[in-house]
N, CA, C and O atoms as CSV, one atom per row, in Angstrom:
chain,resi,resn,atom,element,x,y,z
A,1,MET,N,N,75.613,124.442,100.054
A,1,MET,CA,C,75.698,123.214,100.932
A,1,MET,C,C,77.156,122.699,100.230
A,1,MET,O,O,77.400,122.652,99.025
A,2,ALA,N,N,77.999,122.346,101.293
A,2,ALA,CA,C,79.134,121.918,100.910
A,2,ALA,C,C,79.138,120.290,100.681
A,2,ALA,O,O,78.512,119.584,101.472
A,3,VAL,N,N,79.726,119.815,99.781
A,3,VAL,CA,C,79.998,118.343,99.541
A,3,VAL,C,C,81.069,117.733,100.433
A,3,VAL,O,O,82.174,118.228,100.656
A,4,ALA,N,N,80.660,116.758,100.841
A,4,ALA,CA,C,81.779,115.952,101.789
A,4,ALA,C,C,82.898,115.396,100.902
A,4,ALA,O,O,82.616,114.564,100.041
A,5,PHE,N,N,83.921,115.743,101.045
A,5,PHE,CA,C,85.169,115.242,100.114
A,5,PHE,C,C,86.531,115.234,100.580
A,5,PHE,O,O,87.050,116.334,100.769
A,6,ALA,N,N,87.209,114.189,100.802
A,6,ALA,CA,C,88.454,114.293,101.315
A,6,ALA,C,C,89.444,113.404,100.383
A,6,ALA,O,O,89.052,112.328,99.930
A,7,ILE,N,N,90.554,113.830,100.156
A,7,ILE,CA,C,91.395,112.850,99.259
A,7,ILE,C,C,92.863,112.929,100.004
A,7,ILE,O,O,93.282,113.933,100.580
A,8,GLU,N,N,93.521,111.753,99.888
A,8,GLU,CA,C,94.886,111.600,100.275
A,8,GLU,C,C,95.408,110.801,99.422
A,8,GLU,O,O,94.670,110.017,98.827
A,9,ASP,N,N,96.883,110.822,99.156
A,9,ASP,CA,C,97.610,110.032,98.264
A,9,ASP,C,C,98.992,109.690,98.820
A,9,ASP,O,O,99.478,110.489,99.621
A,10,ARG,N,N,99.594,108.733,98.531
A,10,ARG,CA,C,100.740,108.427,99.032
A,10,ARG,C,C,101.617,107.330,97.960
A,10,ARG,O,O,101.017,106.579,97.191
A,11,SER,N,N,102.683,107.371,98.030
A,11,SER,CA,C,103.603,106.342,97.092
A,11,SER,C,C,103.950,105.346,97.993
A,11,SER,O,O,104.509,105.549,99.071
A,12,VAL,N,N,103.567,104.104,97.479
A,12,VAL,CA,C,104.274,102.865,98.011
A,12,VAL,C,C,105.648,102.453,97.762
A,12,VAL,O,O,106.441,102.032,98.604
A,13,ASP,N,N,105.859,102.628,96.444
A,13,ASP,CA,C,107.262,102.405,95.850
A,13,ASP,C,C,107.618,103.387,94.680
A,13,ASP,O,O,107.037,104.458,94.504
A,14,ALA,N,N,108.648,102.899,93.891
A,14,ALA,CA,C,108.994,104.000,92.593
A,14,ALA,C,C,107.853,103.824,91.625
A,14,ALA,O,O,107.552,104.764,90.890
A,15,ASP,N,N,107.170,102.639,91.572
A,15,ASP,CA,C,106.148,102.304,90.482
A,15,ASP,C,C,104.826,102.593,90.973
A,15,ASP,O,O,104.066,103.005,90.097
A,16,THR,N,N,104.257,102.477,92.317
A,16,THR,CA,C,103.092,102.144,92.670
A,16,THR,C,C,102.733,103.532,93.732
A,16,THR,O,O,103.447,103.949,94.644
A,17,HIS,N,N,101.386,104.075,93.275
A,17,HIS,CA,C,100.602,105.172,93.810
A,17,HIS,C,C,99.511,104.921,94.332
A,17,HIS,O,O,98.705,104.267,93.671
A,18,ILE,N,N,99.182,105.339,95.589
A,18,ILE,CA,C,97.572,105.083,96.122
A,18,ILE,C,C,96.826,106.457,96.032
A,18,ILE,O,O,97.409,107.481,96.390
A,19,VAL,N,N,95.661,106.488,95.603
A,19,VAL,CA,C,95.057,107.780,95.613
A,19,VAL,C,C,93.706,107.411,96.441
A,19,VAL,O,O,92.877,106.726,95.842
A,20,SER,N,N,93.451,107.777,97.649
A,20,SER,CA,C,92.248,107.494,98.475
A,20,SER,C,C,91.304,108.548,98.352
A,20,SER,O,O,91.643,109.727,98.451
A,21,VAL,N,N,89.936,108.120,98.105
A,21,VAL,CA,C,88.855,109.222,98.188
A,21,VAL,C,C,87.903,108.923,99.332
A,21,VAL,O,O,87.648,107.749,99.600
A,22,ALA,N,N,87.394,109.864,99.982
A,22,ALA,CA,C,86.272,109.680,100.768
A,22,ALA,C,C,85.270,110.744,100.309
A,22,ALA,O,O,85.583,111.830,99.821
A,23,GLY,N,N,83.960,110.274,100.537
A,23,GLY,CA,C,82.603,111.227,100.306
A,23,GLY,C,C,82.573,111.179,98.617
A,23,GLY,O,O,82.852,110.171,97.969
A,24,GLU,N,N,82.252,112.226,98.151
A,24,GLU,CA,C,81.527,112.262,96.829
A,24,GLU,C,C,82.801,113.033,95.927
A,24,GLU,O,O,83.637,113.893,96.203
A,25,ILE,N,N,82.451,112.198,94.653
A,25,ILE,CA,C,83.427,112.831,93.587
A,25,ILE,C,C,82.469,113.218,92.290
A,25,ILE,O,O,81.931,112.441,91.501
A,26,ASP,N,N,82.435,114.442,92.316
A,26,ASP,CA,C,81.180,114.973,91.404
A,26,ASP,C,C,82.050,115.956,90.474
A,26,ASP,O,O,83.276,115.878,90.391
A,27,LEU,N,N,81.175,116.986,89.714
A,27,LEU,CA,C,81.710,117.905,88.815
A,27,LEU,C,C,82.535,118.870,89.676
A,27,LEU,O,O,83.478,119.509,89.208
A,28,PHE,N,N,82.148,118.946,90.925
A,28,PHE,CA,C,83.187,120.242,91.776
A,28,PHE,C,C,84.237,119.634,92.414
A,28,PHE,O,O,85.163,120.354,92.790
A,29,THR,N,N,84.283,118.317,92.634
A,29,THR,CA,C,85.398,117.875,93.266
A,29,THR,C,C,86.281,117.109,92.054
A,29,THR,O,O,87.500,117.005,92.189
A,30,ALA,N,N,85.751,116.696,91.128
A,30,ALA,CA,C,86.547,116.118,90.032
A,30,ALA,C,C,87.927,116.798,89.727
A,30,ALA,O,O,88.981,116.168,89.633
A,31,PRO,N,N,87.796,118.221,89.575
A,31,PRO,CA,C,89.432,118.703,89.221
A,31,PRO,C,C,90.493,118.208,90.003
A,31,PRO,O,O,91.544,117.794,89.513
A,32,GLU,N,N,90.203,118.247,91.404
A,32,GLU,CA,C,91.325,118.015,92.339
A,32,GLU,C,C,91.434,116.347,92.270
A,32,GLU,O,O,92.566,115.863,92.292
A,33,PHE,N,N,90.442,115.592,92.199
A,33,PHE,CA,C,90.583,114.196,91.738
A,33,PHE,C,C,91.475,113.770,90.507
A,33,PHE,O,O,92.139,112.740,90.395
A,34,LYS,N,N,91.341,114.753,89.657
A,34,LYS,CA,C,92.071,114.361,88.213
A,34,LYS,C,C,93.404,114.819,88.714
A,34,LYS,O,O,94.277,113.974,88.517
A,35,GLN,N,N,93.791,115.848,89.270
A,35,GLN,CA,C,95.110,116.524,89.546
A,35,GLN,C,C,95.770,115.304,90.423
A,35,GLN,O,O,96.852,114.922,89.976
A,36,ARG,N,N,95.353,114.709,91.459
A,36,ARG,CA,C,95.818,113.904,92.134
A,36,ARG,C,C,95.989,112.382,91.536
A,36,ARG,O,O,96.880,111.629,91.927
A,37,VAL,N,N,95.168,112.085,90.692
A,37,VAL,CA,C,95.512,111.043,89.806
A,37,VAL,C,C,96.416,111.173,88.817
A,37,VAL,O,O,97.116,110.192,88.566
A,38,SER,N,N,96.579,112.307,88.109
A,38,SER,CA,C,97.436,112.497,87.014
A,38,SER,C,C,98.767,112.721,87.483
A,38,SER,O,O,99.691,112.214,86.847
A,39,ALA,N,N,99.052,113.540,88.700
A,39,ALA,CA,C,100.241,113.798,89.079
A,39,ALA,C,C,101.119,112.308,89.099
A,39,ALA,O,O,102.053,112.278,88.298
A,40,PRO,N,N,100.919,111.137,89.892
A,40,PRO,CA,C,102.026,110.276,89.898
A,40,PRO,C,C,102.273,109.781,88.480
A,40,PRO,O,O,103.364,109.293,88.188
A,41,ILE,N,N,101.256,109.898,87.561
A,41,ILE,CA,C,101.464,109.298,86.150
A,41,ILE,C,C,102.760,110.213,85.458
A,41,ILE,O,O,103.765,109.828,84.860
A,42,ASP,N,N,102.322,111.463,85.780
A,42,ASP,CA,C,103.288,112.689,85.377
A,42,ASP,C,C,104.886,112.394,85.996
A,42,ASP,O,O,105.932,112.756,85.458
A,43,GLU,N,N,104.780,111.826,86.953
A,43,GLU,CA,C,106.118,111.665,87.744
A,43,GLU,C,C,106.795,110.116,87.269
A,43,GLU,O,O,107.873,109.723,87.715
A,44,GLY,N,N,105.995,109.365,86.330
A,44,GLY,CA,C,106.301,108.200,85.896
A,44,GLY,C,C,106.093,106.961,86.492
A,44,GLY,O,O,106.688,105.932,86.171
A,45,ARG,N,N,105.044,107.082,87.566
A,45,ARG,CA,C,104.588,105.922,88.003
A,45,ARG,C,C,103.793,105.130,87.160
A,45,ARG,O,O,102.989,105.714,86.434
A,46,THR,N,N,103.872,103.899,87.121
A,46,THR,CA,C,103.073,102.990,86.416
A,46,THR,C,C,101.954,102.255,87.058
A,46,THR,O,O,101.198,101.649,86.299
A,47,HIS,N,N,101.772,102.220,88.081
A,47,HIS,CA,C,100.707,101.383,88.803
A,47,HIS,C,C,100.034,102.485,89.699
A,47,HIS,O,O,100.579,102.941,90.703
A,48,VAL,N,N,98.889,102.841,89.275
A,48,VAL,CA,C,98.119,103.643,90.351
A,48,VAL,C,C,96.763,102.870,90.859
A,48,VAL,O,O,95.896,102.256,90.235
A,49,VAL,N,N,96.911,103.107,92.009
A,49,VAL,CA,C,95.519,102.494,92.595
A,49,VAL,C,C,94.744,103.624,93.014
A,49,VAL,O,O,95.203,104.598,93.610
A,50,VAL,N,N,93.459,103.442,92.653
A,50,VAL,CA,C,92.329,104.336,93.440
A,50,VAL,C,C,91.578,103.837,94.149
A,50,VAL,O,O,90.808,103.006,93.667
A,51,ASP,N,N,91.516,104.135,95.481
A,51,ASP,CA,C,91.026,103.471,96.466
A,51,ASP,C,C,89.587,104.223,96.787
A,51,ASP,O,O,89.563,105.262,97.446
A,52,LEU,N,N,88.551,103.689,96.333
A,52,LEU,CA,C,87.147,104.450,96.374
A,52,LEU,C,C,86.280,103.605,97.667
A,52,LEU,O,O,85.052,103.685,97.705
A,53,THR,N,N,86.979,102.872,98.608
A,53,THR,CA,C,86.498,102.418,99.652
A,53,THR,C,C,85.660,103.246,100.580
A,53,THR,O,O,84.781,102.675,101.226
A,54,GLU,N,N,85.818,104.336,100.689
A,54,GLU,CA,C,85.364,105.427,101.488
A,54,GLU,C,C,84.485,106.317,100.602
A,54,GLU,O,O,83.792,107.228,101.054
A,55,THR,N,N,84.565,105.993,99.331
A,55,THR,CA,C,83.609,106.958,98.364
A,55,THR,C,C,82.021,106.663,98.425
A,55,THR,O,O,81.523,105.537,98.447
A,56,THR,N,N,81.370,107.805,98.447
A,56,THR,CA,C,79.971,107.534,98.584
A,56,THR,C,C,79.207,107.627,97.311
A,56,THR,O,O,78.161,107.005,97.123
A,57,PHE,N,N,79.764,108.431,96.432
A,57,PHE,CA,C,78.918,108.802,95.171
A,57,PHE,C,C,79.969,108.965,94.043
A,57,PHE,O,O,80.980,109.520,94.471
A,58,ILE,N,N,80.025,108.658,92.784
A,58,ILE,CA,C,80.693,109.053,91.459
A,58,ILE,C,C,79.493,109.528,90.304
A,58,ILE,O,O,78.316,109.176,90.228
A,59,ASP,N,N,80.082,110.229,89.667
A,59,ASP,CA,C,79.273,110.809,88.645
A,59,ASP,C,C,80.233,110.549,87.278
A,59,ASP,O,O,81.290,109.920,87.316
A,60,SER,N,N,79.670,111.142,86.096
A,60,SER,CA,C,80.663,110.996,84.796
A,60,SER,C,C,81.763,111.763,84.943
A,60,SER,O,O,82.755,111.227,84.449
A,61,SER,N,N,81.969,112.855,85.456
A,61,SER,CA,C,83.177,113.506,85.579
A,61,SER,C,C,84.327,112.497,86.314
A,61,SER,O,O,85.468,112.321,85.885
A,62,SER,N,N,83.815,111.957,87.379
A,62,SER,CA,C,84.868,110.953,87.875
A,62,SER,C,C,85.235,109.975,87.258
A,62,SER,O,O,86.426,109.664,87.262
A,63,LEU,N,N,84.295,109.246,86.573
A,63,LEU,CA,C,84.476,108.193,85.597
A,63,LEU,C,C,85.422,108.750,84.315
A,63,LEU,O,O,86.356,108.047,83.927
A,64,GLY,N,N,85.135,110.044,83.680
A,64,GLY,CA,C,86.183,110.461,82.762
A,64,GLY,C,C,87.584,110.648,83.362
A,64,GLY,O,O,88.603,110.518,82.683
A,65,VAL,N,N,87.585,110.916,84.483
A,65,VAL,CA,C,89.174,111.304,85.153
A,65,VAL,C,C,89.688,109.642,85.150
A,65,VAL,O,O,90.810,109.403,84.706
A,66,LEU,N,N,88.968,108.696,85.577
A,66,LEU,CA,C,89.448,107.360,85.666
A,66,LEU,C,C,89.738,106.760,84.149
A,66,LEU,O,O,90.789,106.176,83.883
A,67,ILE,N,N,88.731,106.966,83.237
A,67,ILE,CA,C,89.068,106.777,81.835
A,67,ILE,C,C,90.552,107.301,81.227
A,67,ILE,O,O,91.370,106.613,80.617
A,68,GLY,N,N,90.640,108.596,81.546
A,68,GLY,CA,C,91.653,109.199,81.158
A,68,GLY,C,C,93.293,108.697,81.874
A,68,GLY,O,O,94.362,108.727,81.264
A,69,ALA,N,N,93.119,108.329,83.066
A,69,ALA,CA,C,94.169,107.916,83.800
A,69,ALA,C,C,94.497,106.386,83.121
A,69,ALA,O,O,95.673,106.133,82.862
A,70,HIS,N,N,93.604,105.524,82.879
A,70,HIS,CA,C,93.462,104.422,82.364
A,70,HIS,C,C,94.328,104.364,81.148
A,70,HIS,O,O,95.286,103.598,81.047
A,71,ARG,N,N,93.844,105.431,79.987
A,71,ARG,CA,C,94.462,105.387,78.801
A,71,ARG,C,C,95.982,105.848,78.991
A,71,ARG,O,O,96.812,105.444,78.177
A,72,ARG,N,N,96.349,106.639,79.989
A,72,ARG,CA,C,97.530,107.270,80.096
A,72,ARG,C,C,98.428,106.029,80.417
A,72,ARG,O,O,99.301,105.556,79.689
A,73,LEU,N,N,98.060,105.622,81.583
A,73,LEU,CA,C,98.752,104.183,82.004
A,73,LEU,C,C,99.096,102.845,80.964
A,73,LEU,O,O,100.043,102.059,80.938
A,74,ARG,N,N,97.812,102.990,80.093
A,74,ARG,CA,C,98.055,101.665,79.072
A,74,ARG,C,C,99.158,102.121,78.161
A,74,ARG,O,O,99.964,101.276,77.771
A,75,ARG,N,N,99.286,103.489,77.746
A,75,ARG,CA,C,100.433,103.836,76.811
A,75,ARG,C,C,101.718,103.851,77.517
A,75,ARG,O,O,102.727,104.219,76.915
A,76,LEU,N,N,101.770,103.442,78.877
A,76,LEU,CA,C,103.242,103.382,79.504
A,76,LEU,C,C,103.389,101.955,79.939
A,76,LEU,O,O,104.261,101.683,80.764
A,77,ASP,N,N,102.517,100.913,79.398
A,77,ASP,CA,C,102.453,99.398,79.766
A,77,ASP,C,C,102.076,99.678,81.484
A,77,ASP,O,O,102.589,98.863,82.250
A,78,GLY,N,N,101.269,100.711,82.072
A,78,GLY,CA,C,101.080,100.428,83.093
A,78,GLY,C,C,99.594,99.977,83.532
A,78,GLY,O,O,98.872,99.359,82.750
A,79,ARG,N,N,99.220,100.299,84.727
A,79,ARG,CA,C,97.779,99.853,84.907
A,79,ARG,C,C,97.218,100.674,85.938
A,79,ARG,O,O,97.955,101.212,86.764
A,80,LEU,N,N,95.751,100.840,85.962
A,80,LEU,CA,C,95.078,101.301,87.047
A,80,LEU,C,C,93.989,100.260,87.663
A,80,LEU,O,O,93.127,99.644,87.036
A,81,VAL,N,N,94.278,100.228,89.158
A,81,VAL,CA,C,93.305,99.615,89.761
A,81,VAL,C,C,92.445,100.231,90.607
A,81,VAL,O,O,92.806,101.167,91.321
A,82,VAL,N,N,91.212,99.745,90.596
A,82,VAL,CA,C,90.049,100.494,91.408
A,82,VAL,C,C,89.887,99.629,92.566
A,82,VAL,O,O,89.845,98.403,92.461
A,83,VAL,N,N,89.792,100.272,93.703
A,83,VAL,CA,C,89.433,99.378,94.856
A,83,VAL,C,C,87.953,99.818,95.232
A,83,VAL,O,O,87.739,100.988,95.549
A,84,CYS,N,N,87.219,99.140,95.207
A,84,CYS,CA,C,85.710,99.401,95.623
A,84,CYS,C,C,84.741,98.245,95.977
A,84,CYS,O,O,84.482,97.296,95.237
A,85,SER,N,N,84.288,98.444,97.108
A,85,SER,CA,C,83.279,97.418,97.847
A,85,SER,C,C,81.855,97.833,97.778
A,85,SER,O,O,80.946,97.045,98.039
A,86,ASN,N,N,81.641,99.153,97.403
A,86,ASN,CA,C,80.255,99.999,97.695
A,86,ASN,C,C,79.541,99.376,96.433
A,86,ASN,O,O,79.943,99.567,95.285
A,87,ASP,N,N,78.389,98.577,96.778
A,87,ASP,CA,C,77.583,98.228,95.896
A,87,ASP,C,C,77.072,99.024,94.658
A,87,ASP,O,O,77.038,98.646,93.488
A,88,ALA,N,N,76.612,100.432,95.286
A,88,ALA,CA,C,76.146,101.283,94.204
A,88,ALA,C,C,77.094,101.837,93.197
A,88,ALA,O,O,76.816,102.124,92.032
A,89,ILE,N,N,78.469,101.973,93.900
A,89,ILE,CA,C,79.357,102.290,92.857
A,89,ILE,C,C,79.794,101.140,91.950
A,89,ILE,O,O,79.902,101.281,90.732
A,90,VAL,N,N,79.999,100.184,92.487
A,90,VAL,CA,C,80.510,98.897,91.371
A,90,VAL,C,C,79.110,98.917,90.413
A,90,VAL,O,O,79.281,98.715,89.211
A,91,LYS,N,N,78.026,99.104,90.799
A,91,LYS,CA,C,76.774,99.025,90.090
A,91,LYS,C,C,77.020,99.957,88.718
A,91,LYS,O,O,76.729,99.660,87.560
A,92,THR,N,N,77.665,101.207,89.233
A,92,THR,CA,C,77.646,102.382,88.281
A,92,THR,C,C,78.826,101.884,87.181
A,92,THR,O,O,78.686,102.159,85.989
A,93,PHE,N,N,80.008,101.124,87.670
A,93,PHE,CA,C,80.680,100.678,86.741
A,93,PHE,C,C,80.258,99.535,85.743
A,93,PHE,O,O,80.723,99.443,84.607
A,94,ARG,N,N,79.280,98.629,86.311
A,94,ARG,CA,C,78.767,97.685,85.477
A,94,ARG,C,C,77.784,98.229,84.505
A,94,ARG,O,O,77.678,97.780,83.363
A,95,ILE,N,N,77.096,99.165,84.956
A,95,ILE,CA,C,75.941,99.798,83.899
A,95,ILE,C,C,76.784,100.632,82.712
A,95,ILE,O,O,76.392,100.911,81.579
A,96,THR,N,N,77.822,100.878,83.224
A,96,THR,CA,C,78.645,101.808,81.967
A,96,THR,C,C,79.451,100.988,81.229
A,96,THR,O,O,80.133,101.390,80.286
A,97,GLY,N,N,79.409,99.901,81.599
A,97,GLY,CA,C,80.530,98.821,80.989
A,97,GLY,C,C,81.810,98.729,81.235
A,97,GLY,O,O,82.572,97.966,80.641
A,98,LEU,N,N,82.227,99.779,82.449
A,98,LEU,CA,C,83.675,100.268,82.756
A,98,LEU,C,C,84.200,99.043,83.818
A,98,LEU,O,O,85.354,99.046,84.248
A,99,ASP,N,N,83.300,98.095,84.150
A,99,ASP,CA,C,83.700,96.970,84.995
A,99,ASP,C,C,84.594,96.139,84.085
A,99,ASP,O,O,85.520,95.538,84.630
A,100,SER,N,N,84.420,96.015,82.618
A,100,SER,CA,C,85.350,95.393,81.784
A,100,SER,C,C,86.627,95.951,81.312
A,100,SER,O,O,87.533,95.247,80.867
A,101,VAL,N,N,86.681,97.251,81.419
A,101,VAL,CA,C,87.906,98.104,81.264
A,101,VAL,C,C,89.014,98.037,82.471
A,101,VAL,O,O,90.172,97.646,82.328
A,102,PHE,N,N,88.453,98.472,83.617
A,102,PHE,CA,C,89.101,98.520,84.783
A,102,PHE,C,C,89.176,97.144,85.641
A,102,PHE,O,O,88.326,96.267,85.798
A,103,THR,N,N,90.452,97.267,86.122
A,103,THR,CA,C,90.554,96.006,87.135
A,103,THR,C,C,89.887,96.775,88.382
A,103,THR,O,O,90.318,97.882,88.705
A,104,ILE,N,N,88.746,96.118,89.127
A,104,ILE,CA,C,88.060,96.397,90.119
A,104,ILE,C,C,88.128,95.094,91.222
A,104,ILE,O,O,87.794,93.918,91.072
A,105,VAL,N,N,88.705,95.811,92.390
A,105,VAL,CA,C,88.745,94.782,93.480
A,105,VAL,C,C,88.329,95.125,94.561
A,105,VAL,O,O,88.069,96.320,94.697
A,106,GLY,N,N,88.142,94.304,95.579
A,106,GLY,CA,C,87.338,94.743,96.901
A,106,GLY,C,C,88.158,95.170,98.195
A,106,GLY,O,O,87.633,95.703,99.172
A,107,ARG,N,N,89.478,94.880,98.084
A,107,ARG,CA,C,90.328,95.277,99.106
A,107,ARG,C,C,91.905,95.889,98.433
A,107,ARG,O,O,92.527,95.655,97.396
A,108,LEU,N,N,92.122,96.731,99.565
A,108,LEU,CA,C,93.474,97.404,98.846
A,108,LEU,C,C,94.470,96.444,98.684
A,108,LEU,O,O,95.042,96.422,97.594
A,109,GLU,N,N,94.836,95.541,99.656
A,109,GLU,CA,C,95.563,94.562,99.749
A,109,GLU,C,C,95.466,93.983,98.432
A,109,GLU,O,O,96.596,93.891,97.954
A,110,GLU,N,N,94.482,93.512,97.576
A,110,GLU,CA,C,94.374,93.019,96.237
A,110,GLU,C,C,94.956,93.744,95.063
A,110,GLU,O,O,95.530,93.310,94.064
A,111,ALA,N,N,94.650,94.992,95.450
A,111,ALA,CA,C,95.279,96.143,94.336
A,111,ALA,C,C,96.715,96.133,94.308
A,111,ALA,O,O,97.324,96.360,93.263
A,112,LEU,N,N,97.400,95.834,95.600
A,112,LEU,CA,C,98.700,95.969,95.954
A,112,LEU,C,C,99.647,94.732,95.472
A,112,LEU,O,O,100.872,94.747,95.348
A,113,ASN,N,N,98.764,93.680,95.240
A,113,ASN,CA,C,99.327,92.257,94.902
A,113,ASN,C,C,99.938,92.431,93.474
A,113,ASN,O,O,99.226,92.801,92.541
A,114,GLY,N,N,101.062,92.202,93.340
A,114,GLY,CA,C,101.923,92.029,92.245
A,114,GLY,C,C,101.436,91.158,90.920
A,114,GLY,O,O,101.929,91.257,89.797
A,115,ASP,N,N,100.415,90.332,91.293
A,115,ASP,CA,C,99.746,89.212,90.361
A,115,ASP,C,C,98.501,90.003,89.957
A,115,ASP,O,O,97.829,89.426,89.102
A,116,THR,N,N,98.066,91.100,90.337
A,116,THR,CA,C,96.864,91.886,89.580
A,116,THR,C,C,97.155,92.322,88.344
A,116,THR,O,O,98.117,93.050,88.098
A,117,VAL,N,N,96.305,91.884,87.465
A,117,VAL,CA,C,96.711,92.234,85.962
A,117,VAL,C,C,95.292,93.125,85.765
A,117,VAL,O,O,94.155,92.918,86.191
A,118,GLY,N,N,95.841,94.187,84.951
A,118,GLY,CA,C,95.052,95.302,84.455
A,118,GLY,C,C,94.070,94.587,83.357
A,118,GLY,O,O,94.448,93.538,82.836
A,119,ALA,N,N,92.912,95.114,83.038
A,119,ALA,CA,C,92.064,94.670,81.955
A,119,ALA,C,C,92.593,95.114,80.550
A,119,ALA,O,O,91.972,94.807,79.532
């Protein structure tokens, strides 16, 4: 059975890159997710927005990708902002304590606001 998954990304400016995911991020889709989140950091971008608005499921492998990206960006004085309004996914961040690690906002516009400060 194929897992529903789609990913798009785009640069907003020289520092900011958005990675938008629809569907499920799991063991099978995490490698592509990791590549798409890592690429802008490799290119020198320091503000990565991961838009999970259309994401229906995340597992520990996807959390690992986000943790790795967060660590890399912190070393560059950068920031990772997660956009998520799905209560089940936000609950996953709360249960794991990652809601205190990541900046999590409900709308993409908030993530692109220059006043958003990383955790």
